[in-house]
N, C-alpha and C positions, 0 to 999 in steps of 0.2 A: 556762831558758825559751826557747821558740822565738821567732823573729822573726815579726812579723805576716804576712809574705808566705808563711810556711811552713804556715799553716793554710788549709784549704779546706773548702767545704761537704761534700765527699765524705767527710771525716773524722768527721763528726757521726753516728756509727753507734749510739750508746748512748742508750736512752730514759731520761730523767731527769724528776724532778718537783722544782720549787723551791717550798718551803713556808714559810709565815709563821705564827708563833704569835699567837693572838688570845685574849683573855680573854672567857669567856662565863659567864653566870649558871648556877650548878649547881642552881637551883630551891630551894635551902635557905638562901638568904641569903649564900652564898659565891660563889667564882669558880673556874672550871676553865680550864686552858689547852688549847686545841684547835688542832691544826695543820691548815691549809688550803692547798691548792695555789694559787699565784698564777697566775690564768688567762692573763695576758699574758706570762708568763715563757717562755723557750725550753724546748722539750721534748726536744731532741736535743743530745748532747754528744760530744766526743772525751774519753775518760776514760783516764788513765794512772796506774798505781800508782807512787809515789815511794819509799816505804820502809815497813818494818814492824818492830816490836820487841815483846819481852815483858819484863816485870819483875815482881818480887814486891813487893807493897805491902799492908800491913795483913793479912798472912797469906793472901793470895790472889794469883793470877797475873793480871796485866793485860796485854792485848794492845792495841797501838796501831798504827794504820795512817795513812799520809799519802798523799793522792791529789791529782791535778789534773784538773779538768774544764774544758774549753774550750767555750764557747757563743758564739753570736752576741751582740754587745753588747746589754745590757739595763740601763738605768739604775735600774730599780725594785727592785734587790736590795741587801740590807744584810747585815752580818756576823751579825746575830742570826737571820737566816733559816737554813734547812737544805736540803740536797739529798738526795733519795731516789734511790738507784741500785740496781736489782734488789731493791727492797723493803727496803733497809737505809738507815738515816738516817746522814748525815755532817754534822758541824758545819763551818761556814764559818770559816776563820781569816784569809783574806786575799782581797781582790778586786783584780784588776789589769786595768785598761783598757789593753790592749796598745798600746804606743807612743802612747797618748792619741788614738787614731784613731777611737774609737767604732765599731769594726768587730768586734773579738774581745774576749771577757772571760775571763780565766783565773781560776778559782775554786780556791783552795787549801782542801783539806778534811782533816779528821781523823776517824777512827772508831776504835772499839774498845769492847769490853765486858769488864768484869771477870768472871773465872770462878773458882769455888770451888776 
């Protein structure tokens, strides 16, 4: 992890969406989960790939990636939200308010899709 002073606004070059799941009626008495953009969330981030791997599980290959996205501090985000980068959804695994300064937020992400 970088020190807080090592981040700058000029590093926020990647467009991102932070989304939250909400339950909505499906019109047939049940519920459906719908992902919606959090309108007050930051929309630009510094994104860095941390690692990637593949493994065989249940007779299929699974690829997993780990990323870090850094955005301006935003207190309205939780681990159950997700981040969209270039149209791909990533799960949030950890939120770090860098040095507890309420200036930068490091978001640890995982992604990966099982392939046949």
